[in-house]
C-alpha positions in Angstrom: 0.0 0.0 0.0 1.3 3.5 -0.9 2.1 5.6 2.1 -0.4 8.4 1.2 -3.0 6.2 -0.5 -6.6 7.4 0.1 -9.4 5.0 1.1 -12.9 5.9 -0.1 -15.9 4.7 2.0 -19.1 5.1 0.2 -22.5 4.8 1.7 -25.0 3.0 -0.6 -28.6 4.2 -0.3 -29.1 7.9 -1.3 -25.5 8.1 -2.1 -24.8 5.6 -4.9 -28.4 5.6 -6.1 -31.9 7.2 -5.5 -33.1 5.0 -2.6 -35.7 7.5 -1.4 -37.7 7.1 -4.6 -36.8 3.5 -5.2 -36.7 1.5 -2.1 -37.1 3.2 1.3 -40.8 3.1 1.4 -40.7 -0.6 0.6 -38.0 -1.3 3.3 -39.9 0.9 5.8 -43.1 -1.1 5.1 -41.3 -4.5 5.4 -39.7 -3.4 8.7 -43.0 -2.2 10.1 -44.8 -5.4 9.0 -42.0 -7.4 10.6 -42.4 -5.7 13.9 -46.2 -6.2 13.8 -45.7 -10.0 13.5 -42.7 -10.3 15.8 -43.9 -8.1 18.7 -47.6 -8.7 18.2 -48.4 -5.0 18.2 -50.8 -2.8 16.1 -49.4 -1.3 12.9 -49.3 2.2 14.2 -47.2 1.2 17.2 -45.0 -0.8 15.1 -44.4 2.1 12.7 -43.6 4.3 15.7 -41.0 1.8 17.1 -39.4 1.5 13.7 -38.8 5.2 13.4 -38.0 5.7 17.2 -35.3 3.1 17.2 -33.8 4.5 14.0 -33.5 7.9 15.7 -32.3 6.7 18.9 -29.8 4.0 17.8 -29.0 4.9 14.2 -30.6 1.6 13.1 -34.0 0.1 13.8 -32.3 -3.4 14.2 -30.3 -2.3 17.1 -33.4 -1.2 19.1 -35.1 -4.4 18.3 -32.1 -6.3 19.5 -31.8 -4.4 22.7 -35.3 -4.2 23.8 -36.9 -7.3 22.2 -34.1 -9.9 21.6 -34.8 -10.0 17.9 -32.5 -12.2 15.9 -30.6 -10.0 13.5 -30.2 -12.5 10.7 -33.9 -13.3 10.7 -34.8 -9.5 10.7 -32.5 -8.7 7.8 -33.7 -11.7 5.7 -37.3 -10.9 6.1 -37.1 -7.1 5.6 -34.7 -6.7 2.6 -36.1 -9.5 0.3 -37.8 -6.8 -1.8 -39.2 -8.7 -4.9 -38.7 -6.5 -8.1 -36.0 -4.4 -6.5 -33.7 -4.3 -9.5 -36.5 -2.9 -11.7 -36.9 0.1 -9.5 -33.1 1.1 -9.1 -31.7 4.2 -10.8 -28.3 5.8 -11.0 -26.8 8.5 -13.1 -24.9 7.4 -16.4 -21.6 8.8 -15.5 -21.5 7.7 -11.8 -19.6 4.5 -12.6 -16.9 6.2 -14.5 -16.6 8.9 -12.0 -16.1 6.5 -9.1 -13.8 4.3 -11.2 -11.6 7.3 -12.0 -10.8 8.0 -8.3 -7.4 7.2 -7.0 -7.2 4.9 -4.1 -9.1 2.0 -2.7 -12.9 2.1 -2.7 -15.4 0.3 -0.4 -19.1 0.4 0.2 -19.8 1.0 4.0 -23.5 0.5 4.5 -26.0 -0.3 7.3 -27.8 -2.4 4.7 -27.3 -6.2 4.7 -24.8 -8.0 2.4 -27.4 -9.6 0.1 -29.2 -6.4 -0.5 -26.0 -4.5 -1.1 -24.8 -6.9 -3.7 -28.2 -6.8 -5.5 -28.1 -3.0 -5.7 -24.5 -2.8 -6.8 -25.1 -5.6 -9.4 -28.2 -3.9 -10.8 -26.5 -0.5 -11.1 -23.3 -2.0 -12.7 -21.2 -0.7 -9.9 -20.0 -3.9 -8.2 -16.7 -4.2 -10.1 -15.8 -0.7 -9.3 -15.3 -1.4 -5.6 -12.6 -3.3 -3.8 -15.0 -4.6 -1.3 -18.2 -4.1 0.7 -18.6 -3.7 4.4 -22.3 -4.3 5.2 -24.0 -4.3 8.6 -23.1 -7.9 9.1 -19.4 -6.7 9.1 -20.0 -4.0 11.7 -19.8 -6.3 14.8 -17.3 -5.9 17.6 -16.9 -8.3 20.5 -20.3 -9.8 19.7 -22.1 -6.4 19.6 -23.6 -5.0 16.4 -22.2 -1.5 15.9 -23.5 0.1 12.6 -22.9 3.7 11.6 -22.5 6.2 13.2 -20.6 4.1 15.9 -17.2 5.8 16.2 -15.6 2.6 17.5 -16.7 0.7 14.4 -15.4 3.4 12.2 -12.0 3.4 13.8 -12.0 -0.4 13.6 -12.8 -0.3 9.8 -9.8 2.1 9.2 -7.6 -0.4 11.1 -8.9 -3.4 9.2 -8.1 -1.6 6.0 -4.6 -0.7 7.3 -5.0 3.1 6.8 -5.1 5.9 9.4 -8.5 7.5 9.7 -7.2 10.8 8.2 -6.5 8.9 4.9 -10.2 7.9 4.7 -13.0 9.8 3.0 -16.6 9.0 3.9 -19.0 9.9 1.1 -22.5 9.8 2.8 -25.9 11.4 2.8 -26.5 11.2 6.6 -25.1 13.9 8.7 -24.8 11.9 12.0 -22.5 9.5 10.2 -20.5 12.4 8.9 -20.2 13.9 12.3 -18.8 10.6 13.8 -16.3 10.2 11.0 -15.0 13.7 11.2 -14.4 13.4 14.9 -11.9 10.7 14.0 -10.1 12.8 11.5 -11.8 11.4 8.4 -12.5 13.5 5.5 -16.2 14.0 4.9 -18.2 14.6 1.8 -22.0 15.3 2.1 -23.9 13.8 -0.8 -27.1 15.9 -1.3 -28.4 14.9 -4.8 -31.3 12.8 -3.6 -32.0 14.9 -0.4 -32.9 17.9 -2.4 -35.9 16.2 -4.0 -36.9 13.6 -1.5 -35.2 13.6 1.8 -35.7 10.6 4.1 -35.3 9.9 7.8 -33.0 12.1 9.9 -32.3 14.5 6.9 -35.9 15.6 6.5 -36.2 19.3 6.9 -32.3 19.8 7.0 -31.2 23.1 5.5 -29.1 21.9 2.7 -27.3 25.1 1.9 -25.7 25.3 5.4 -22.6 23.2 5.6 -21.9 22.0 9.2 -18.4 22.3 10.5 -17.8 18.6 10.4 -18.6 18.4 6.7 -15.6 19.0 4.5 -17.5 19.3 1.2 -21.0 19.2 -0.2 -21.7 17.6 -3.6 -24.7 16.8 -5.8 -22.8 14.6 -8.3 -20.3 11.8 -7.8 -18.3 13.6 -10.5 -17.5 16.4 -8.1 -15.6 14.0 -5.9 -12.5 14.7 -8.0 -12.4 18.3 -6.6 -12.9 17.2 -3.0 
């Protein structure tokens, strides 16, 4: 590895493709339905728990593990099956070339499960562009699930990739993840393309023209990464 090599860490949904339009409502619905069945609660309460655990823990799954003992593999299998997923996906034509041109190693770092991630990358024609993927199953430490924005996990990822945090660049749409990465010295790039039209989750209502101090750069196209 070159001494000053940069490692790029890309989020998946709403960063590499338009997940707000294509899949989020389907995943949200699948999670809510799962909670209804698993916890035997009304739909309204299940939907509240899904959103509440996401806000509190960074991932609905963590709340379900902590409070209800839900088996992670079972949850992920039954919420990310999504028949017809590939037909709903969309990415801009020049994204693949833009990412491929970047110097350094490139990984997908996502709170989504491995199977779903591979399906999305395959449908978008992006799988061969990346050196590897780090899905939620790869974010466990000492038996505990620690997805983004867990700082310990981010530090551990950098160590696994044999690069100091300041040589990593996180390209991400979620500000909480950017804040955690920047606190470790990582370079942070806030992807706003899909948030402008259809924000989802924590970014709903965020003032996109204001750049938080922990965000190094804002972009609306992956082609702009060459200037970051």
